[in-house]
C-alpha positions as CSV (number, residue, x, y, z in Angstrom):
1,X,202.7,72.1,121.8
2,X,202.4,72.4,126.1
3,X,200.4,75.9,125.5
4,X,198.1,74.4,122.5
5,X,197.6,71.1,124.6
6,X,196.6,73.8,127.6
7,X,194.5,76.1,125.0
8,X,192.7,72.4,124.0
9,X,192.2,71.6,127.0
10,X,190.3,75.2,128.4
11,X,187.7,74.9,125.5
12,X,186.9,71.2,126.0
13,X,186.5,72.4,129.6
14,X,184.3,75.6,128.7
15,X,182.2,73.6,125.8
16,X,181.3,71.0,129.1
17,X,180.1,74.3,131.5
18,X,178.6,76.7,129.4
19,X,176.0,73.9,128.9
20,X,175.7,72.9,132.3
21,X,175.1,76.6,134.2
22,X,172.9,78.0,131.5
23,X,169.3,79.1,132.3
24,X,166.8,76.8,133.3
25,X,163.2,76.1,132.2
26,X,161.7,78.0,135.0
27,X,162.5,81.2,132.6
28,X,160.3,80.8,130.4
29,X,157.3,80.7,132.7
30,X,155.7,83.7,133.5
31,X,152.9,84.3,136.8
32,X,150.4,86.7,137.3
33,X,148.4,87.8,140.7
34,X,145.7,85.9,141.0
35,X,145.8,83.6,138.0
36,X,148.4,81.2,136.7
37,X,149.7,82.3,133.3
38,X,152.3,80.1,131.7
39,X,154.4,81.5,127.9
40,X,155.7,77.8,126.6
41,X,158.4,78.3,124.6
42,X,160.1,76.3,121.6
43,X,163.1,74.6,123.2
44,X,165.1,73.2,120.2
45,X,167.0,69.5,120.6
46,X,169.8,69.0,122.4
47,X,172.8,68.4,120.2
48,X,172.9,64.8,120.5
49,X,169.8,65.0,118.8
50,X,170.4,66.9,116.4
51,X,173.2,65.9,115.3
52,X,172.6,62.0,116.4
53,X,173.3,60.1,113.0
54,X,177.2,61.8,112.8
55,X,178.3,61.3,115.9
56,X,177.1,58.0,116.3
57,X,179.5,57.0,112.6
58,X,182.2,59.6,114.0
59,X,182.6,57.6,117.5
60,X,182.3,53.7,115.4
61,X,184.7,55.0,112.7
62,X,187.2,56.0,115.8
63,X,187.1,53.4,117.6
64,X,187.6,51.2,113.8
65,X,190.1,53.7,113.7
66,X,192.4,52.5,117.3
67,X,191.5,49.1,116.5
68,X,192.6,48.8,113.2
69,X,195.0,50.8,114.1
70,X,196.3,48.6,116.7
71,X,195.7,45.3,115.2
72,X,197.2,46.5,111.5
73,X,199.0,49.7,112.4
74,X,198.7,52.6,109.7
75,X,197.3,50.9,107.0
76,X,195.4,49.0,109.7
77,X,193.9,52.1,110.7
78,X,191.9,53.9,107.8
79,X,190.7,49.9,107.5
80,X,189.1,50.2,110.5
81,X,187.9,53.3,110.0
82,X,186.2,52.7,107.2
83,X,184.4,49.7,108.2
84,X,183.4,51.4,111.2
85,X,182.5,53.9,109.4
86,X,180.5,51.2,107.2
87,X,179.1,49.3,110.5
88,X,178.1,52.5,112.2
89,X,176.3,53.9,109.3
90,X,174.3,50.5,108.9
91,X,173.4,51.1,112.9
92,X,172.7,53.9,112.9
93,X,169.9,54.4,109.6
94,X,169.4,50.6,109.6
95,X,169.0,48.7,112.6
96,X,168.4,51.9,114.8
97,X,166.5,54.3,113.0
98,X,166.2,57.9,114.7
99,X,162.2,57.5,115.6
100,X,160.3,61.3,116.0
101,X,158.2,62.4,119.1
102,X,155.5,64.9,118.0
103,X,154.7,66.7,121.4
104,X,152.6,69.0,122.4
105,X,153.2,71.2,125.1
């Protein structure tokens, strides 16, 4: 159990630290003598922006399961997860839909 917990903690730490130490946007800009010539490269959106709907539903499901589990035990956790998933899907898809921004660089 301790080895599994330690491995999961190390994986979580690497998952947080690797993006923090990634290269900057200056690596994608080239400067020449006399004139400044810049090369713009398409930069992918971050993970949350790409999978915003999925993350919002997962967070709502987890919160509903926790609250339901505290109130009603195992059965309450299942019901809470369903209610949390439904509520977060309603919020994600109907009340606050994703806005697409088209920008030129």
